[in-house]
C-alpha positions in Angstrom: 148.2 160.6 132.6 144.6 160.5 131.6 142.4 163.4 132.7 139.9 162.3 135.3 136.2 162.6 134.4 133.7 162.3 137.2 130.0 162.6 137.7 128.8 166.1 138.3 127.9 165.5 142.0 131.4 164.2 142.7 133.2 166.8 140.6 134.7 168.6 143.6 136.5 165.4 144.7 138.7 165.0 141.7 140.7 167.1 139.3 143.3 166.9 136.5 146.5 165.1 136.6 145.6 162.0 138.7 147.3 158.9 137.2 145.5 155.7 138.5 143.7 152.7 137.1 141.9 149.5 137.9 144.6 146.9 138.3 142.2 144.0 138.8 138.4 144.1 138.1 135.6 141.9 139.4 135.1 138.3 138.2 132.0 136.5 137.1 130.0 134.8 139.9 127.2 132.3 140.0 125.2 131.9 143.2 122.0 130.5 144.6 119.1 132.8 145.2 119.1 133.9 148.9 122.9 133.7 149.3 125.6 136.3 149.1 127.5 137.4 146.0 130.9 139.1 146.3 133.0 141.1 143.8 136.4 142.6 144.2 137.9 145.7 142.5 141.5 146.7 143.0 142.8 150.2 142.1 146.2 151.8 142.2 147.3 154.7 144.4 145.8 158.1 143.7 142.2 157.1 143.3 139.5 159.4 144.7 136.2 157.7 144.0 135.0 154.2 143.2 131.5 153.5 142.2 129.8 150.1 142.0 127.0 149.7 139.5 124.4 146.9 139.1 123.0 146.6 135.6 124.0 150.3 135.0 122.5 151.6 138.2 124.8 153.0 141.0 124.4 150.9 144.2 127.4 151.8 146.3 130.1 154.5 146.3 133.5 154.4 148.0 135.3 157.7 148.6 139.0 157.8 149.5 138.4 160.5 152.0 135.6 158.9 154.0 135.1 155.3 152.9 131.9 153.6 151.8 128.7 155.4 151.2 125.9 152.7 151.4 122.4 153.6 150.3 120.8 150.2 150.8 121.2 147.3 153.2 121.5 144.7 150.5 124.6 146.3 148.9 127.5 146.7 151.4 131.3 146.6 151.1 134.5 145.7 152.8 137.7 147.7 152.0 141.3 146.5 152.1 144.6 148.3 151.6 147.8 146.5 150.6 150.8 148.6 149.9 149.9 151.3 147.4 146.8 149.4 146.2 143.2 149.6 147.4 140.6 146.8 147.1 136.8 147.3 147.5 134.7 144.2 148.0 131.1 144.6 147.0 128.8 142.3 149.0 125.2 141.7 147.7 123.0 140.2 150.4 120.0 138.0 149.8 120.5 137.8 146.1 117.4 137.6 143.9 116.9 136.3 140.4 116.4 139.9 139.3 120.0 140.7 140.4 121.4 138.7 137.5 123.3 140.9 135.1 126.3 143.1 134.7 128.2 144.3 137.8 130.6 147.2 137.1 133.4 148.8 139.1 134.0 152.4 137.9 136.6 155.0 138.8 135.3 157.5 136.3 137.9 157.1 133.6 138.4 154.5 130.8 139.7 151.2 132.1 139.7 147.6 130.9 138.5 144.6 132.8 136.2 146.6 135.1 133.0 144.6 134.9 131.7 141.1 135.5 128.4 139.2 135.3 126.3 137.9 138.2 124.2 134.8 137.6 121.6 134.1 140.3 120.1 130.6 140.1 117.1 129.1 141.8 117.1 125.6 143.4 113.6 124.3 143.0 111.8 121.1 144.1 112.4 117.6 142.9 109.8 114.8 143.3 109.0 111.2 142.5 105.5 110.6 143.7 105.9 107.0 144.9 108.8 106.1 147.2 108.3 102.3 146.6 106.8 100.3 143.7 106.1 96.6 143.4 106.8 95.2 139.9 106.3 91.7 138.4 108.5 89.8 136.0 108.6 91.1 132.5 106.6 94.2 133.5 107.6 97.4 131.8 107.0 100.5 134.0 107.5 104.3 133.7 108.9 106.4 136.6 108.2 110.1 136.4 110.5 112.7 138.1 109.2 116.3 138.4 111.5 119.3 138.8 109.5 122.5 139.6 110.5 126.1 140.0 114.1 126.1 138.8 116.3 128.8 137.2 117.8 127.9 134.8 116.1 124.6 133.9 118.1 121.8 135.6 120.1 119.1 133.9 118.4 115.8 134.8 120.1 112.4 134.9 119.1 109.0 136.3 121.0 106.4 138.3 120.1 102.7 138.6 121.6 101.5 141.9 125.1 103.0 141.5 125.3 103.2 137.7 124.2 106.0 135.4 121.3 105.2 133.1 121.8 105.6 129.4 120.1 108.8 128.1 118.1 106.7 125.5 116.1 105.2 128.4 114.5 108.5 129.5 112.9 111.5 128.0 113.0 115.0 129.6 110.6 117.8 128.7 111.0 121.4 129.8 108.2 124.0 130.2 108.1 127.7 131.4 106.9 128.3 135.0 105.8 131.5 136.8 108.1 134.4 137.6 110.8 133.4 135.1 111.3 130.0 136.6 111.4 126.6 134.7 109.8 123.2 135.1 111.1 119.8 133.9 109.5 116.4 133.6 111.7 113.4 133.1 110.2 109.9 132.3 112.3 106.8 132.7 111.1 103.6 131.0 112.5 100.2 132.1 111.8 96.5 132.7 113.2 95.5 136.1 114.7 92.1 136.7 115.4 92.5 140.4 114.8 94.8 143.4 116.7 98.0 142.8 116.9 101.7 143.7 116.3 104.4 141.0 117.6 108.0 141.6 116.6 111.1 139.7 119.3 113.8 139.8 118.8 117.5 139.0 121.8 119.8 138.7 122.6 123.5 138.1 125.9 125.3 138.2 125.4 127.0 141.6 124.6 123.7 143.4 127.5 122.2 145.2 126.0 118.7 144.5 122.9 117.7 142.5 119.5 117.5 144.3 118.1 113.9 144.2 114.9 111.9 144.6 114.7 108.1 144.9 112.3 105.3 144.4 112.7 101.6 145.4 111.5 99.0 143.0 110.5 95.8 144.8 110.6 92.8 142.4 107.8 90.3 143.3 108.9 86.8 142.5 105.7 85.3 143.8 103.6 87.0 141.2 104.2 84.2 138.6 103.5 81.6 141.3 100.3 83.4 142.3 99.2 83.5 138.6 99.9 79.7 138.4 97.9 79.0 141.6 95.0 81.1 140.3 95.0 79.3 137.0 95.3 75.9 138.8 92.5 76.8 141.2 90.3 77.8 138.3 91.0 74.5 136.5 90.0 72.5 139.6 86.8 74.5 140.0 85.9 73.7 136.4 86.7 70.0 136.8 84.7 69.8 140.1 81.8 71.5 138.4 81.8 69.0 135.5 82.1 66.0 137.9 79.3 67.3 140.1 77.1 67.8 137.1 77.9 64.3 135.8 77.1 62.8 139.3 73.9 64.8 139.4 72.8 63.4 136.1 73.7 59.8 137.1 71.9 60.2 140.4 68.8 61.5 138.6 68.8 58.5 136.2 69.1 56.1 139.2 66.2 57.8 140.9 64.1 57.5 137.8 65.0 53.8 137.3 64.1 53.1 141.0 60.8 54.9 140.7 59.9 53.1 137.5 60.7 49.7 138.9 58.7 50.3 142.1 55.7 51.3 140.0 56.0 48.2 137.9 56.2 45.9 140.9 53.2 47.6 142.4 51.2 47.0 139.2 52.3 43.3 139.1 51.2 42.8 142.7 47.8 44.3 142.1 47.2 42.1 139.0 48.1 38.9 140.9 45.7 39.8 143.7 42.9 40.2 141.2 43.6 36.8 139.6 43.5 35.2 143.0 
C-alpha cells in the first residue's frame, strides 16, 4: 500500500497503511453560463478525506467521518455509497465564464484519472435588422447577421428555405468583445428569384440546438411592370408635349394669316372709298 500524505490541517485524520484509490475520476463537462455543472469522483473503501479543487484552489472537502464541508453556496455536493465504494458529486451552481478550467478530485495520494476540465460557454444575441425585405428581379442584395457577446465565437451557417447555403455565398468575420466575449458578423450575398425565407444559425457546443434569426424576402413581380408603365408614361408625356407645341405653332401661324388678311381687306376698302 501507498503511504497516505495529507494536508497539514487534515493530518490528524489519516495515517499510514491505508490502501485506497480513485476508481473513477471526473469527466470533462461543457455547460452554458448560469447553469449547473456536475462532476463525480468515486473512491474505494478506506478513504478518509476527499478534496475538490477548481483551478488548483480547494472549494469543497468531504470527510468520511462527517460528510461534506461546504465553504461557499456555489460549490455543493451529493454523496452516494454503493457497496464498498463511495461517490462524491460536486455541483457548481450558477456557472460563470471564469469557472472554466481544471476540476480536480484529490484523496491526498498519487492517483491517475483524477481531474477533468470545465468549459463554460456564453449564449449571446443573434440579430438580423430587417424581418422582411422587398426585392426586385435581378436585384443582388446583402443580408447581415450579427452575433454579439458569445463565448466562444459561434459557428454561423445560413439556410435558404429548408436548404443549407453554400459557404462560398457568405463571409463571416469575428472580433473580440468585452469581458472575454466574442462578436461575429456574417454577410450573405444573393440574387433572389422568388419569395423565400433566409435563416441565420449560430451554434456552440453547449447549446442543445442552434440559435436562429430569420428574414423573409418578398419578390416583387410588379417592379418590372411598374418600370414599363413609368417609361410608357414618360414617352406619352414627351409625345403630348411635342404635339401641343406643334399645334401651338400652327395656331399662331393661322392667327397671323387672319390678322394680315383682315388688315389687307381694310386697306382695300379705304382705297375704294377714296376713289368713289
